[in-house]
C-alpha positions as CSV (number, residue, x, y, z in Angstrom):
1,M,0.0,0.0,0.0
2,L,2.7,2.4,1.0
3,K,4.6,1.6,-2.2
4,N,1.6,2.5,-4.3
5,Y,1.1,5.7,-2.3
6,L,4.7,6.8,-3.1
7,K,4.3,6.0,-6.8
8,I,1.2,8.1,-7.0
9,A,2.8,10.9,-5.0
10,F,5.7,11.3,-7.4
11,K,3.4,11.2,-10.5
12,V,1.2,13.9,-8.9
13,F,4.4,16.1,-8.1
14,L,5.5,15.9,-11.8
15,R,1.9,16.6,-13.1
16,R,1.4,19.6,-10.8
17,K,4.8,21.2,-11.2
18,F,3.7,24.8,-10.1
19,F,2.2,23.6,-6.8
20,T,5.2,21.3,-6.2
21,F,7.7,24.3,-6.8
22,I,5.8,26.6,-4.4
23,S,5.6,24.0,-1.7
24,L,9.3,23.0,-1.9
25,F,10.4,26.7,-2.0
26,A,8.3,27.5,1.2
27,I,9.5,24.4,3.1
28,S,13.1,24.7,2.1
29,L,13.4,28.4,2.8
30,T,11.8,28.0,6.2
31,L,14.2,25.2,7.0
32,V,17.2,27.0,5.9
33,V,16.4,29.9,8.3
34,L,15.7,27.4,11.1
35,M,18.9,25.3,10.4
36,V,21.1,28.5,10.4
37,A,19.5,29.6,13.6
38,T,19.9,26.2,15.2
39,A,23.5,26.0,14.2
40,L,24.2,29.4,15.8
41,F,22.4,28.3,19.0
42,D,24.3,25.0,19.1
43,H,27.5,26.9,18.4
44,V,27.0,28.9,21.6
45,F,25.4,26.4,24.0
46,G,26.3,23.0,22.6
47,A,29.2,20.9,23.9
48,Q,32.0,21.5,21.5
49,A,35.8,21.8,21.9
50,P,37.2,23.2,24.0
51,E,34.0,23.1,26.1
52,T,33.6,19.4,26.1
53,K,32.5,19.1,29.8
54,L,29.5,21.3,29.7
55,D,27.4,18.7,31.3
56,R,29.5,19.2,34.5
57,T,30.2,22.9,34.2
58,L,28.8,25.8,36.1
59,G,29.9,29.4,35.9
60,I,29.7,32.6,38.0
61,Y,29.3,35.2,35.4
62,M,27.4,38.1,37.0
63,L,27.4,40.0,40.2
64,Q,24.8,42.6,41.3
65,L,25.5,44.9,44.3
66,R,22.6,46.8,45.9
67,G,22.2,49.4,48.5
68,E,19.5,51.7,49.7
69,H,20.2,54.3,47.0
70,S,22.7,52.5,44.8
71,Q,22.9,49.5,42.4
72,M,25.7,48.1,40.3
73,T,25.5,45.1,37.9
74,G,28.4,43.6,36.1
75,T,31.0,40.9,36.2
76,P,32.5,39.9,39.6
77,G,35.9,40.9,40.8
78,Y,38.7,38.5,41.5
79,G,38.4,39.2,45.2
80,F,34.8,38.3,45.4
81,L,35.3,35.0,43.5
82,D,38.4,34.1,45.4
83,R,36.8,34.6,48.8
84,Y,33.2,33.4,48.3
85,A,33.4,30.8,45.5
86,R,36.4,28.7,46.5
87,R,36.1,25.3,48.1
88,L,32.4,24.8,47.1
89,P,31.3,21.2,47.8
90,Q,31.4,18.6,45.0
91,V,33.6,20.9,42.8
92,E,36.6,19.1,41.4
93,K,38.2,22.2,39.9
94,M,37.6,26.0,39.8
95,S,39.2,28.6,37.6
96,I,39.1,32.4,37.9
97,F,39.8,34.2,34.6
98,E,39.5,37.6,33.1
99,Q,37.0,38.4,30.3
100,F,38.7,38.8,27.0
101,N,39.6,42.3,26.1
102,Y,40.9,44.1,23.0
103,K,44.6,44.9,23.5
104,D,47.3,46.4,21.3
105,A,50.1,44.1,20.2
106,Y,53.1,45.1,18.1
107,R,55.1,43.3,15.4
108,N,58.0,45.3,14.0
109,G,56.4,48.6,15.0
110,E,53.0,47.6,13.4
111,K,50.0,47.7,15.8
112,I,47.8,44.6,15.8
113,K,44.5,44.2,17.8
114,L,44.3,41.0,19.7
115,F,41.8,39.6,22.3
116,L,43.7,38.9,25.6
117,K,42.5,36.7,28.4
118,R,44.2,36.2,31.7
119,T,43.8,32.8,33.3
120,D,45.1,30.5,35.9
121,G,46.4,26.9,35.6
122,E,43.1,25.2,36.4
123,F,41.6,26.9,33.4
124,W,43.7,24.6,31.1
125,E,42.6,21.6,33.0
126,I,38.8,22.3,32.7
127,F,38.8,23.2,29.0
128,D,40.1,20.8,26.3
129,F,42.1,23.0,23.9
130,K,43.7,21.4,20.9
131,F,47.5,22.2,21.1
132,L,49.3,22.5,17.8
133,E,52.6,23.3,19.6
134,G,53.9,23.3,23.1
135,G,51.6,23.1,26.2
136,P,49.4,25.1,28.5
137,L,49.9,27.6,31.3
138,T,50.2,26.0,34.7
139,A,49.5,26.8,38.3
140,E,53.2,27.4,38.7
141,D,53.2,30.1,36.0
142,E,50.3,31.8,37.9
143,Q,52.0,31.6,41.3
144,R,55.3,32.9,39.9
145,A,53.8,35.5,37.6
146,N,55.8,34.1,34.7
147,F,55.5,36.2,31.6
148,V,54.5,33.3,29.3
149,A,51.6,33.0,26.9
150,V,49.5,30.6,24.9
151,I,48.4,31.9,21.5
152,N,46.0,30.7,18.9
153,E,46.8,29.6,15.4
154,A,45.7,32.9,13.8
155,T,48.1,34.9,16.0
156,R,50.9,32.6,15.2
157,Q,50.2,33.3,11.5
158,K,50.2,37.1,12.1
159,F,53.4,37.2,14.1
160,F,55.5,34.3,12.9
161,D,54.0,33.3,9.5
162,Q,54.4,29.5,9.1
163,E,57.3,29.1,11.5
164,P,57.0,27.5,15.0
165,A,56.2,30.0,17.7
166,V,57.2,28.2,20.9
167,G,60.2,29.9,22.5
168,K,59.6,33.1,20.7
169,T,58.3,36.4,22.3
170,I,55.2,38.5,21.7
171,E,54.4,42.0,23.0
172,V,50.8,42.6,24.1
173,D,49.3,45.2,26.3
174,G,52.8,46.8,26.9
175,Q,54.2,43.5,28.2
176,R,56.5,41.0,26.5
177,F,55.6,37.3,26.9
178,R,57.4,34.1,25.9
179,V,55.1,31.8,23.9
180,I,54.9,28.3,25.4
181,G,52.0,26.9,23.4
182,V,49.8,27.3,20.3
183,V,46.2,26.1,20.2
184,A,43.6,25.8,17.5
185,N,41.4,28.9,17.0
186,V,38.4,29.1,19.3
187,P,35.3,30.7,17.8
188,L,34.1,34.0,19.3
189,L,30.7,32.4,20.1
190,R,32.5,30.2,22.7
191,L,32.4,33.2,25.0
192,I,34.2,31.7,28.0
193,P,37.3,30.1,26.5
194,F,37.6,32.5,23.5
195,A,40.8,34.7,23.1
196,D,43.8,35.2,20.8
197,V,46.3,35.2,23.6
198,W,46.1,33.7,27.1
199,V,48.5,34.8,29.9
200,P,48.7,34.2,33.7
201,T,46.4,36.4,35.7
202,S,49.2,37.3,38.1
203,T,50.9,39.3,35.3
204,S,48.0,41.8,35.4
205,N,48.9,45.6,35.2
206,V,46.3,46.2,37.9
207,K,47.9,45.5,41.3
208,D,44.8,45.6,43.6
209,Y,42.7,43.1,41.4
210,R,42.9,40.5,44.1
211,T,40.8,42.4,46.6
212,S,38.0,43.9,44.4
213,L,34.3,42.8,44.5
214,H,33.6,44.1,41.0
215,G,35.9,43.6,38.1
216,P,36.4,41.9,34.7
217,Y,36.6,38.4,36.1
218,Q,34.4,35.3,35.9
219,A,34.7,31.7,37.2
220,V,34.0,28.2,36.0
221,L,33.3,25.3,38.3
222,L,33.8,21.7,37.2
223,A,31.4,19.5,39.2
224,R,31.9,15.8,39.8
225,S,28.6,15.2,38.1
226,Q,25.5,17.1,37.0
227,A,23.7,15.7,40.0
228,D,25.9,17.9,42.2
229,F,24.6,21.1,40.7
230,P,21.8,21.8,43.2
231,A,24.2,21.4,46.3
232,I,26.8,23.7,44.6
233,K,24.2,26.3,43.7
234,A,22.7,26.2,47.3
235,E,26.0,26.5,49.0
236,F,27.2,29.4,46.8
237,A,23.8,31.2,47.5
238,S,24.2,30.6,51.2
239,R,27.5,32.6,51.2
240,L,26.1,35.7,49.5
241,P,24.4,37.2,52.7
242,G,27.9,37.1,54.4
243,V,29.6,39.3,51.8
244,E,31.6,42.0,53.4
245,F,31.3,45.4,51.7
246,P,34.0,48.2,51.8
247,D,31.2,50.7,52.4
248,P,27.9,49.2,53.7
249,R,26.3,52.6,53.3
250,E,26.7,52.3,49.5
251,F,26.1,48.6,49.0
252,N,24.8,46.0,51.5
253,Q,23.4,43.2,49.3
254,A,25.0,40.9,46.8
255,F,23.2,38.9,44.1
256,S,24.9,36.2,42.0
257,G,24.6,32.6,41.0
258,A,26.4,29.4,40.1
259,E,24.7,28.6,36.8
260,T,24.9,27.2,33.3
261,L,25.5,29.7,30.4
262,F,21.9,29.2,29.3
263,E,20.7,30.1,32.8
264,F,23.0,33.1,32.9
265,V,21.6,34.4,29.6
266,S,18.0,33.9,30.9
267,R,19.1,36.0,33.9
268,M,20.5,38.8,31.8
269,L,17.3,39.0,29.6
270,S,14.9,39.1,32.5
271,N,13.7,42.2,34.3
272,D,14.8,40.9,37.7
273,Q,18.5,40.0,37.4
274,R,18.6,38.6,40.9
275,E,17.3,35.2,39.6
276,N,17.6,33.2,36.4
277,H,14.6,32.1,34.5
278,P,15.8,29.3,32.0
279,T,12.2,27.9,31.7
280,R,10.9,31.2,30.5
281,L,13.7,31.7,28.0
282,L,13.2,28.2,26.7
283,A,9.4,28.8,26.3
284,A,10.0,32.0,24.5
285,L,12.4,30.4,22.1
286,V,10.1,27.5,21.5
287,G,7.2,30.0,21.0
288,L,9.2,31.9,18.4
289,I,10.1,28.7,16.6
290,I,6.5,27.6,16.5
291,L,5.2,31.0,15.3
292,F,7.9,31.0,12.6
293,M,6.8,27.6,11.4
294,V,3.0,28.2,11.7
295,L,3.0,31.1,9.2
296,P,4.4,29.1,6.2
297,T,2.4,26.1,7.3
298,V,-0.8,28.1,6.9
299,N,0.3,29.0,3.4
300,L,1.0,25.3,2.7
301,I,-2.4,24.3,3.9
302,N,-4.0,26.7,1.5
303,I,-1.8,25.4,-1.3
304,N,-2.6,21.8,-0.5
305,V,-6.3,22.5,-0.3
306,S,-6.2,24.0,-3.8
307,R,-4.0,21.1,-5.0
308,I,-6.4,18.5,-3.6
309,M,-9.5,20.2,-4.8
310,E,-8.1,20.1,-8.3
311,R,-8.2,16.4,-8.0
312,A,-11.9,16.3,-7.1
313,S,-12.8,14.1,-10.0
314,E,-10.1,11.6,-9.1
315,I,-11.4,11.5,-5.5
316,G,-15.0,11.0,-6.7
317,V,-14.0,8.0,-8.9
318,R,-12.0,6.4,-6.1
319,K,-14.9,6.9,-3.6
320,A,-17.4,5.5,-6.2
321,F,-15.3,2.3,-6.4
322,G,-15.3,1.9,-2.7
323,A,-12.3,3.7,-1.4
324,S,-12.7,4.7,2.2
325,S,-12.2,8.1,3.6
326,W,-9.3,6.8,5.7
327,T,-7.6,5.3,2.7
328,L,-7.8,8.7,0.9
329,V,-6.6,10.5,3.9
330,G,-3.6,8.3,4.3
331,Q,-2.7,8.7,0.6
332,F,-2.8,12.5,0.8
333,V,-0.9,12.6,4.1
334,V,1.8,10.4,2.7
335,E,2.1,12.6,-0.4
336,N,2.4,15.7,1.7
337,V,5.0,14.1,4.1
338,V,7.1,13.0,1.1
339,L,6.9,16.4,-0.5
340,T,7.8,18.0,2.9
341,L,10.8,15.6,3.4
342,L,12.0,16.5,-0.1
343,G,11.8,20.2,0.8
344,G,13.5,19.4,4.0
345,L,16.4,17.7,2.2
346,I,16.8,20.7,-0.1
347,G,16.8,23.1,2.9
348,L,19.4,21.0,4.6
349,L,21.6,21.0,1.5
350,L,21.2,24.7,1.1
351,S,22.1,25.4,4.6
352,L,25.6,24.0,4.2
353,P,26.9,26.7,1.7
354,I,25.1,29.4,3.7
355,L,26.8,28.3,6.9
356,R,30.2,28.2,5.0
357,L,29.5,31.7,3.7
358,I,28.9,33.0,7.2
359,E,32.1,31.3,8.3
360,Q,34.1,32.9,5.5
361,S,32.5,36.4,5.9
362,G,34.5,37.0,9.2
363,L,31.4,38.3,11.0
364,I,32.1,35.6,13.7
365,P,35.8,35.2,14.1
366,Y,37.1,31.7,13.9
367,A,33.5,30.3,13.5
368,E,33.3,26.7,12.4
369,F,29.7,25.4,12.0
370,H,29.5,21.6,12.1
371,F,26.4,20.0,10.7
372,N,26.2,17.5,13.4
373,H,23.6,14.8,14.2
374,R,21.6,17.2,16.6
375,I,21.1,19.7,13.9
376,F,20.1,17.1,11.3
377,L,17.6,15.6,13.8
378,Y,16.1,19.1,14.4
379,G,15.7,19.5,10.7
380,L,14.1,16.1,10.2
381,V,11.7,16.6,13.1
382,T,10.7,20.0,11.7
383,A,10.2,18.6,8.2
384,V,7.9,15.9,9.5
385,F,6.0,18.5,11.5
386,F,5.4,20.5,8.4
387,G,4.2,17.4,6.5
388,L,1.7,16.3,9.1
389,F,0.4,19.7,10.2
390,S,-0.1,21.0,6.6
391,G,-1.5,17.7,5.3
392,V,-4.0,16.6,7.9
393,Y,-6.6,19.4,7.4
394,P,-6.6,19.3,3.5
395,A,-6.8,15.5,3.6
396,W,-9.6,15.7,6.2
397,K,-11.5,18.2,4.1
398,M,-11.0,16.1,0.9
399,S,-12.3,13.0,2.7
400,R,-15.6,14.9,3.3
401,L,-16.4,15.2,-0.4
402,H,-19.5,13.4,-1.6
403,P,-18.8,11.1,-4.6
404,V,-21.4,12.7,-6.8
405,E,-20.3,16.3,-5.9
406,A,-16.6,15.3,-6.4
407,L,-17.3,13.9,-9.8
408,R,-19.0,17.2,-10.7
409,G,-15.9,19.0,-9.5
410,G,-17.6,20.7,-6.6
411,V,-17.4,20.7,-2.8
412,R,-20.2,20.3,-0.5
């Protein structure tokens, strides 16, 4: 039966070329947009190198200080993280690092802009960088304030062309560092590990950074397992009421959280930044996706109704010879699902060159969009949704046709 349905479907597609083209265009265009958006989302939040342990990783990304007449929201300072986030239960490793900043570097008197990040040794134990030369910064480098650096592949190209970089020096932010490692480029959308150059935190030009509550620092916490997240979050929250403020008359309350990156984004997008709201953010994203899919689906329903009504006489003949409504509904739903899967395949194939074009445009430094199994699965599910949703109503309406009216080409 299914084999016959498929044969009929392809014959109908070839006979009604205009309807077939319009349907394929609408489906493929919608899926291209969804696939590109999904790839971007996956590029930010999905587990990819060097963030391969996201299922066990929490971060402390934001700190809000409040007083009776004052409020300050931003990233935490090194002093806050060092005093109130260390030695949390069930945490295997903790790293405090500086947000990446644009800094001036020089090669033969020529100024080059680079993203610089200051880190500790634990940073290189939590994240899995791909080393092309040398090795990572260590806890000893941090303790001794060694002027050493790890650079990415693009920086090696800018400063040393195709030659090895380990052992050579590079001047960044008015300081000269000896290169001890070269890693593969990390895309900008990997916000936490991204940089062009990584150096020890202890080489900072700011001497009082270790005592500040606010500053350009964040922390990542590597838990033993995801099951330990609630205990870690609860313990960190219990420490916030005990924060000591330099001037309690200015600030006397601290709000922060140990959270996933998605939870942090939900906190920043909410009106109340004292709490994260991941469920709301997820619901909003799902709602936008559904809304985006419903609009072209409504158009497809109208197209399918017209396409099916053109076949009224065929329907009348089949019903006159005893074909049941369920048989006809099944045939037209199969036709629509096949058409939708074809449009989905075209959309998936078109997504590849578009993603490559975005990569090569330089809009997102070092971006590498991988068409992995998750993105393919999202596309397949979306295509099936299109096929079922836009095919059920026209098929049901078709099955209501009376044989006599259908043979006359009318609808009752």
